[in-house]
C-alpha positions as CSV (number, residue, x, y, z in Angstrom):
1,M,-14.6,15.9,45.2
2,P,-13.0,15.5,48.2
3,Q,-14.9,18.4,49.9
4,Y,-17.9,16.3,49.7
5,N,-16.1,12.6,49.9
6,L,-17.8,11.7,46.6
7,I,-16.9,10.4,43.4
8,D,-18.4,12.1,40.3
9,N,-17.4,10.5,36.7
10,E,-18.0,11.7,33.4
11,V,-18.7,8.8,30.7
12,M,-18.4,9.4,26.9
13,S,-20.0,7.0,25.2
14,G,-22.0,8.4,22.4
15,R,-24.3,9.9,24.9
16,N,-22.2,11.6,27.6
17,W,-23.2,11.4,31.3
18,T,-22.1,11.4,34.8
19,S,-23.2,9.9,38.1
20,F,-22.1,10.4,41.7
21,Y,-20.4,7.5,44.0
22,Q,-19.5,7.2,47.4
23,I,-16.4,4.6,49.1
24,K,-17.9,3.2,51.9
25,K,-15.6,0.8,53.7
26,D,-14.6,-1.4,50.9
27,T,-17.5,-0.9,48.9
28,I,-18.7,1.8,46.2
29,F,-22.4,2.9,46.8
30,D,-24.1,4.1,43.7
31,F,-26.5,7.0,44.4
32,G,-28.5,6.4,41.4
33,Y,-28.4,10.0,39.7
34,V,-27.6,10.6,36.0
35,I,-26.7,13.7,34.5
36,Y,-26.4,13.8,30.8
37,N,-24.8,15.8,28.7
38,G,-26.2,17.6,25.4
39,E,-29.9,16.5,25.0
40,D,-32.5,14.8,27.3
41,N,-34.6,12.1,25.8
42,N,-36.8,14.6,24.0
43,G,-34.2,16.2,22.4
44,N,-34.2,19.4,24.2
45,A,-30.9,21.0,25.6
46,V,-29.6,20.0,29.0
47,D,-28.0,23.1,30.9
48,F,-25.4,20.9,32.5
49,D,-23.9,22.9,35.4
50,K,-27.3,23.7,36.6
51,E,-28.4,19.8,36.3
52,Y,-24.9,18.9,37.6
53,D,-25.8,21.4,41.0
54,K,-29.1,20.1,41.5
55,T,-28.1,16.8,41.3
56,L,-25.1,17.6,44.0
57,S,-27.7,19.0,46.2
58,K,-30.0,16.1,46.0
59,V,-27.0,13.6,46.8
60,L,-26.2,15.6,50.0
61,K,-29.4,15.4,51.2
62,N,-29.6,12.0,50.5
63,K,-30.2,9.5,53.4
64,N,-27.4,7.3,52.0
65,Y,-24.7,10.3,51.9
66,K,-22.2,10.3,54.9
């Protein structure tokens, strides 16, 4: 996501998930937000695109985002 200077990743390991990172000097900062793709902990379907947009908004408002 070059327009935001962010890295998002997708992990595919049984339960797929995405999280957000940013490189600051020589360190990778983890914003601590995780979006699960498929179902939530209660077995309800997750609208991944909607959750992605909501989480990206949180990252951009995070005090550690630069």
